[in-house]
C-alpha positions in Angstrom: -61.6 35.4 5.1 -59.5 33.4 2.7 -60.6 29.8 1.8 -57.2 28.5 3.0 -56.1 29.7 6.4 -52.8 31.7 6.5 -49.9 31.0 8.9 -50.1 33.0 12.1 -47.1 34.2 14.0 -44.7 33.2 15.4 -43.3 31.8 12.2 -40.7 29.1 11.8 -37.2 30.6 11.5 -36.8 29.8 7.9 -40.2 31.2 7.0 -39.5 34.3 9.0 -36.2 34.7 7.1 -38.1 34.5 3.7 -40.7 37.0 4.9 -37.9 39.4 6.1 -36.1 39.2 2.8 -39.3 39.7 0.7 -41.1 42.3 2.9 -38.1 44.3 4.1 -39.4 44.9 7.6 -43.1 45.1 6.8 -45.6 42.4 7.9 -46.0 39.6 5.3 -48.8 39.8 2.9 -51.7 37.4 3.3 -50.8 35.7 0.0 -47.3 34.9 1.4 -48.7 33.7 4.7 -51.0 31.3 2.9 -48.4 29.9 0.5 -45.8 29.5 3.3 -48.2 27.2 5.1 -47.6 24.7 2.3 -43.9 24.0 1.9 -44.0 22.6 -1.6 -46.2 25.3 -3.0 -44.2 28.0 -1.1 -40.9 26.7 -2.6 -42.3 26.6 -6.1 -44.0 30.0 -5.7 -40.7 31.6 -4.5 -38.8 29.9 -7.3 -41.1 31.5 -9.9 -40.9 35.0 -8.4 -39.7 37.7 -10.8 -39.2 40.7 -8.5 -35.5 40.6 -8.7 -33.5 43.0 -10.9 -34.2 41.5 -14.3 -33.8 42.8 -17.8 -36.8 45.1 -17.7 -36.9 48.5 -16.0 -39.0 48.7 -12.9 -41.6 50.8 -14.8 -42.0 48.2 -17.6 -42.1 45.3 -15.1 -44.9 47.1 -13.2 -46.8 47.9 -16.3 -46.8 44.2 -17.3 -47.8 43.1 -13.8 -50.5 45.7 -13.3 -52.1 45.1 -16.7 -51.9 41.3 -16.2 -53.6 41.5 -12.8 -56.2 43.9 -14.1 -57.1 41.7 -17.1 -57.5 38.8 -14.6 -59.8 40.9 -12.3 -57.2 40.4 -9.6 -57.7 43.5 -7.5 -55.6 42.0 -4.6 -52.3 41.8 -6.5 -52.9 44.8 -8.6 -53.5 46.9 -5.5 -50.4 45.5 -3.8 -48.2 46.4 -6.8 -49.7 49.8 -7.4 -49.2 50.7 -3.7 -45.7 49.2 -3.4 -44.2 50.1 -6.7 -46.4 52.6 -8.6 -44.6 55.7 -7.4 -41.1 54.3 -7.9 -42.1 53.2 -11.4 -43.2 56.7 -12.1 -46.7 55.7 -13.1 -49.1 58.6 -13.2 -52.6 58.4 -11.8 -53.8 58.3 -15.4 -51.5 55.4 -16.3 -52.5 53.5 -13.2 -56.1 53.9 -14.1 -55.3 52.9 -17.7 -53.8 49.6 -16.6 -57.4 48.7 -15.6 -59.7 50.8 -17.9 -57.6 51.9 -20.8 -56.7 50.5 -24.2 -53.2 49.4 -25.1 -52.8 52.4 -27.5 -54.0 55.0 -25.0 -52.2 58.3 -25.4 -50.8 58.2 -21.9 -48.3 55.5 -23.0 -45.1 55.8 -25.1 -44.9 53.8 -28.3 -42.7 51.2 -26.5 -45.3 51.0 -23.7 -48.1 50.7 -26.1 -46.4 47.7 -27.8 -45.8 46.2 -24.3 -49.4 46.6 -23.3 -50.6 45.1 -26.7 -48.4 42.1 -26.0 -49.8 41.6 -22.5 -53.3 41.9 -23.9 -52.6 39.4 -26.6 -51.0 36.9 -24.3 -54.0 37.2 -21.9 -56.5 36.7 -24.7 -54.8 34.1 -26.9 -51.8 32.8 -25.0 -49.6 33.8 -28.0 -48.3 36.7 -30.0 -48.9 37.0 -33.8 -46.1 38.1 -36.1 -47.1 41.7 -36.0 -47.4 41.8 -32.2 -44.0 40.1 -31.8 -42.4 42.5 -34.3 -43.9 45.5 -32.5 -42.6 44.2 -29.2 -39.2 43.4 -30.7 -38.8 47.0 -32.0 -38.5 48.2 -28.4 -37.3 45.1 -26.4 -34.4 42.6 -26.8 -34.8 38.8 -26.5 -34.1 38.7 -22.8 -36.7 41.4 -22.1 -39.3 39.6 -24.3 -38.8 36.4 -22.4 -39.2 38.3 -19.1 -42.4 39.9 -20.3 -43.9 36.5 -21.2 -42.7 35.0 -17.9 -44.2 37.9 -15.9 -47.6 37.5 -17.7 -47.7 33.8 -16.9 -46.5 34.2 -13.3 -49.0 36.9 -12.5 -51.8 35.1 -14.2 -51.0 32.3 -11.7 -50.9 34.7 -8.8 -54.3 36.0 -10.0 -55.6 32.5 -10.0 -54.4 32.0 -6.4 -55.8 35.2 -5.0 -59.1 35.0 -6.8 -59.8 31.3 -6.3 -58.9 31.6 -2.6 -61.2 34.6 -2.2 -58.5 36.5 -0.5 -59.6 39.7 1.1 -57.8 42.8 -0.1 -54.8 44.1 1.8 -56.0 47.0 4.0 -53.3 49.4 2.7 -53.4 48.4 -0.9 -54.9 50.5 -3.8 -58.3 49.6 -5.1 -59.4 49.4 -8.7 -60.5 52.7 -10.1 -64.0 53.7 -9.1 -63.9 51.7 -5.9 -63.6 53.5 -2.6 -60.9 52.6 -0.1 -62.7 50.8 2.8 -62.7 52.6 6.2 -61.9 50.7 9.3 -65.0 49.6 11.2 -66.4 52.1 13.6 -66.1 51.2 17.3 -69.0 51.4 19.6 -67.8 54.0 22.2 -71.1 53.8 24.2 -69.9 50.5 25.5 -73.0 48.7 24.6 
């Protein structure tokens, strides 16, 4: 159980509208239910969201998010994103694994993706890019894309802080970090005793 209790249905009309827009008919994630219970935090959280159609392709956006979450040991959000967007982003199983276990220059990535991953790694490690890292990123991305990359890294580091510090249990349907089994539902005692 999370350290802060989530909202339980029925939800207030405005909260339900936000959930419907974000989740598109699926039940709201635990993270959203926790945040929505605190109006100021929920408003700020939604305002910082970067899942709209921005200057990056879906694939590049998901590479940045998955790598950022993996570097922050945030299995919760990594798993949600791999499950929800991995196939649409055309990430192979090798690439999904590499977001957690691989180096930025792994051969499964294109040169542009290698520069992207190196930038994510640098931002995570040092909160900056040196001249060579910025030049490598600039060779494949324009200024709007570079700003989006930096914003995504910062936002998903914050999401990682939230889910990790609140000890949020993993979503049942979300992917797990490589090497970890998907949990089975608890067995029921059919003997009635």
